[in-house]
N, C-alpha and C positions, 0 to 999 in steps of 0.2 A: 849467235844470238845470246841475249842475256839469260842468265841462269836464275839468280835469286832476285829478291825484291830490290836489292841494292843495284841490280842491273850493271854489273861490272865484268862479268865473265863472258867471253865470246869463244866460239868453237868453229873449227873448220869443217867437221864432218857430221855434226849433229845440230839440230835446232832444239831449243828448249823454251817452253812457254808455260805460264801459270794461268789457270782459270780457277779462282777461288782456292780451295784446298787441294786441287788436282794439279799435278805437274806432268806435262806432256814432253816426251823425248821422241824426236823423229830422226831416224838414221837418214842422212842427207847426202848420199852418193848415188843418185838415181842412174847416172850413166854407167855405173859399175854394178847395178842391181843391189846397191848398198852392201857390197862385199865388205867384210870386216877386216880392214887393215889394222895394223898395230896402233896407228894414230886414232882410228875410230874407237877401238876397244878401250884405249887409254882415256879418251875424252868422255866416253860413255861411263866408264868406271868412276871417273872423278865427279861427273855430274850426278850420277846415282848416289854416290856417297854423300855429296852435299845435300841432296834432297832428303836422304834418310836421316840426316842430322838436323833437319829443319823442322821444328815442332809445328810449323804452319802447314806442312804438307801431309795430307792424310792418305793420298793415293797417288801412285805413279803409273803412267801409261806409256808403253813403248810401241812405236809404229815405224813404218818405213815409207820414205817418199817415193812416189812413182809406182811402177808396176810390180815391185817385189818388196817383200819384207826384208830379207837378207839372204843373198845367194851363197853365204858361207865365207870362209877365209879368203882373203885376197892373197893368192899364191905368189903374186909378183913381189910381195914383201920379202920372199925368201931368195929370190934370184934363181938362176938356172941350175946351179950345182951347189946347193947349200951344204956346209960342213955338218958333221955330227953335232958339233957344239951349237951351231945355229939352229938346227932342228930341235935339239933339246931345249934351247932357250925359247923357241916358239911354243913348244908344248907346255913348258912351265908357265909361260905368259898366259896361255889359254886357261890352264888349270886354275891359276890365281884369279882370273876373271870370274870363272864359274864358282869358285869358292866364295868370292865376294857376293855374287848374286844370291846364293842360298843363305847368306847370313844377314841380308838386309831385312830390317824389321817392318818397313812400310809396305803395305800391300801393293802388288804390281799386276797390271793387266797388259797382255800383249794383244795388239790388233794386227792380224796377219792377213796379207793378201799376196797373191803370186807365190814366188819361190821363197821357201824357208828351208835352206839346205845346210847340212853340216853344222858348223858353229852357229849359223843363223837359226837352225831348227832348235839347237840347244838353248839359244837365247830366249826363244819363245817359250819352250816348255819349262824353263827355269822360273818363269813368272807364275804367280799364284793362280791366275786365270788366263785362258787363251780363247779369244773369240776370233774365228777364222772366216774369211769370205769363202764362198763355195768354189772360187777359182784358186784357192791355196793349194800348194804342192809342197809336201814335206819329204825329206829324204837325207841320206847320209852317203855321199859318193866316195868317201875316203879310200876304202879298200879297192874300189874300181880304178882309182887313180894311182894305185901302187903305194898307198900310205896306210899305216895302221891307224885305226880309229881311236887314237890314244887319248886325246883331250875330250872327245865327245862321248866316249863309252860310259864313264862312271855316272854322269847325270842321267843318261837315258836308262841305264839299268835300274837305277834307283826309282825312276819315274814309272816305268812300265813293266819291269821284271825281265828276267834273263832270256826267256825264249822269244818274247816279242822283240826285245832289243837285238838278239842274235839275227833274227830275220831281217830287220832293217839295216843293221850294220854290215852284214856279210853278203846278202843278196844285192844290196845297193839299188833296190827298186824304189823309185819315188812312189809315194802314196797320195791319194787325194784327201780332202778334208773329212769325208765320211769315214775312211779307214783310220785316220788319225783320231777321230772321235771314238771309234771302237777300241782302239789301243789305249785310250785314256790319256792321250797327249794334249787334247784340247777340250774345251767345255761346250762351245756352241758354234753353230754354222749359220751364217746369214748371207744375204745377197751382198755383192760388193758395194753397192751404193748405200747399204745400211750399216756397213762395218763401223765407221767412226761414230755414227749416231748411237748404235747399240752399246759400244764401249763407253761412250760418254755417259749414257744413261746409267750403266752399271757403276761407273766411277762416282757419279753424283750421288747415287744411292749409298755407297760406302762412305763417301765424304760427309753424308748427312748424319751418320751415326756418331756416337761418342768416340773420339779419336783414340783415347787410351784403351777402351774396350776392343777396338779394332786392332790396335797395335799388339796388345797382349794375346788376343786370339790367334793372330798370325804366328806369334812366337810359340804358342802352345801347339798348334797344328804341326809346325816344323819339327819341334822337338819330339812330339808323340810318334812321328813317323818312324823313328829309330829306336823306339822303346817297346818293351812288353806292355800288354794291357794293364796289369797291376801297377807298374811303374808310371804309366801314363796317367792313370787315375789319381795316383798320389800327386803327380805334378799338377794336374788340373785343380786339385784341392788347394795346393800350396799357392798357385797363382791366384785362385779366387780369394784366398785369405789375405794375400799380400795386397790385392786390389781393394780390399775392404768390402767385398760384395756380400758378406754374411753379417755385416754389422746391423 
């Protein structure tokens, strides 16, 4: 589907549409529960980057087609007996994708239904807000499948802390939306038939604000997360002054 107003970019594994200042991205491999193949992650990465650089886009929404948000990595990409070099390449590819996710400046909302596992779970929690249907299932099966949770561990630890991350990554027990809310992985739980309505209402609210204020606030929140409080307060002052809010 077309990506920008120029309507020139098409994708095989995602669909992209605009509604005013909101850009919607839908993972579109429903027969694979939207498992994240390398092609899907590459296409989503390119589409998100394009949206982040488009001044007309104030909010981005990521959703999944069908009965799942994203069931994790598509292991068929690796073949039956991947070499150490292939495994390292796959991990590096995943890490580069999540590094990009956390540096995007445009606010992102995830709409999660059904399975959000492994890399799919990280895709969701890497967004600024997560609205989950009450049928959502979150989890990290990597260790149970005989793989280290290499690419998914860093974002999760930063999101919810070491002990909660250890529980999810090592016990490999799927959790429901209520438990994910308690862990701080998501923001709201709604009925499945209200998921996209709720997400759209939130996105429209954000898009109705001053876009520069929204953009700068997201940057401030992201940067403050890794700072001491005194340094974060200094950063807030500097961003406020640079934006001219004290004139």
